[in-house]
C-alpha positions, 0 to 999 in steps of 0.5 A: 500500500505504501508503494502505491503512493510512489510517484512512479512505478519502481522495479521490484528490487528498488521497490522493496528497498524503498519500502524498508525506508518506511519501517521506522515510521510504521513501527512508531505509528503502530506502537502509538496506536496500541498504547493509545487504544490500550490494545495488542496489535498484530500489525501484519508483516513489513519488509525490513532491512536487518542489521546484517543488511539483508531484507526480510519479511518481518511480522510485528506485534505491538503490545499495549505496554509499548513493547514491540516484538518482531518475528521474521518470515522463515520461508520466503516464497520462490517469488519473494526470493526471485523478485525481491531477494527476501531472505529467510529468518531464523528464530521461531519463538512465541511472544509473551503477552498479557493474554498469554503467549502467541505465535506469528506465522507469515503466510507461507510459513503456515504451510510448514506444520513444524513451525506451528508445532514449535510455537504451540510446544512453547505455549502458544494457544493463538497463532496469527497468520498475516498473508498476501496471496494473488490467486484463489489457489494461493489463498486456499493453500494458506486457508487449508493449512491454517485449518489443519494447524488448528486441528492438529495443535488444538489451538486458534488460528487467526488469518488476515489477508490483503484485498483489492488492487494496488496501482503502480506496484509491480508484482503486488498489483492484485490480491485475493483473500478471505480472512478468518478465525479458525478453531479445532473441530470438536463439540465446544467450538464453532460449527465447521471450525470457523469462529468468524470469517469475512466475505471474499475480497471484501474489506471487513472486520471479523470478530469472535470471542476465543476462550482459552480454557476451552482449548485446555478442555479439548486437549484433555477431554476432547473427542480427539486429543491430537496435541496430547496423543503424539507418539514422541517415542517414535518421532520428534522435531529436534531444534538447533537451540536445544528445543 
């Protein structure tokens, strides 16, 4: 959206470099909003130039206490690597909030089940997935995988995507999205495992009350107990940091 305000269309590499120049202003604006409104904000993702000079796709959480937490996209898509030379990040860690630990998976990251499992093993009960897809195929990949992550980890997954068209922006000119709030599929939760969703390609706000104690019940008393019934004697994911 910021790039659409440029006086002329930039080539992909120049455009993404220009976008990183807006990072400080973006962080300052969203931090002030979280404090002023006394809310926690998952602010989507933003191209950010890191200390080592790489450009990464970074998701930001702005908490009501004024703290800012950045989480890098682990898996850039082939398109991101080719057009914008986006590099993948490293850490996979939860963000501690006054509502409990939460996790961020940026778009394509949701299609890798080990990331969600890692975050849920660290205590996350809500996973946030900001995404940008330009076709229905791409959108459905994200949606179906997010619903799978909600079932296999018995957690909530909140998705938020871009809608509409952006003039003057190469490689980001069209978008396809339908944002939603997904739950496990069991009796205490919403029918179809969907707590709320927007209309396709319409700018809307989806609202739902998410009860974390219901997740605890499902993990210990539910008709299936995916998170608890893992066969860790047969398989486990080993992490380089010892997790």
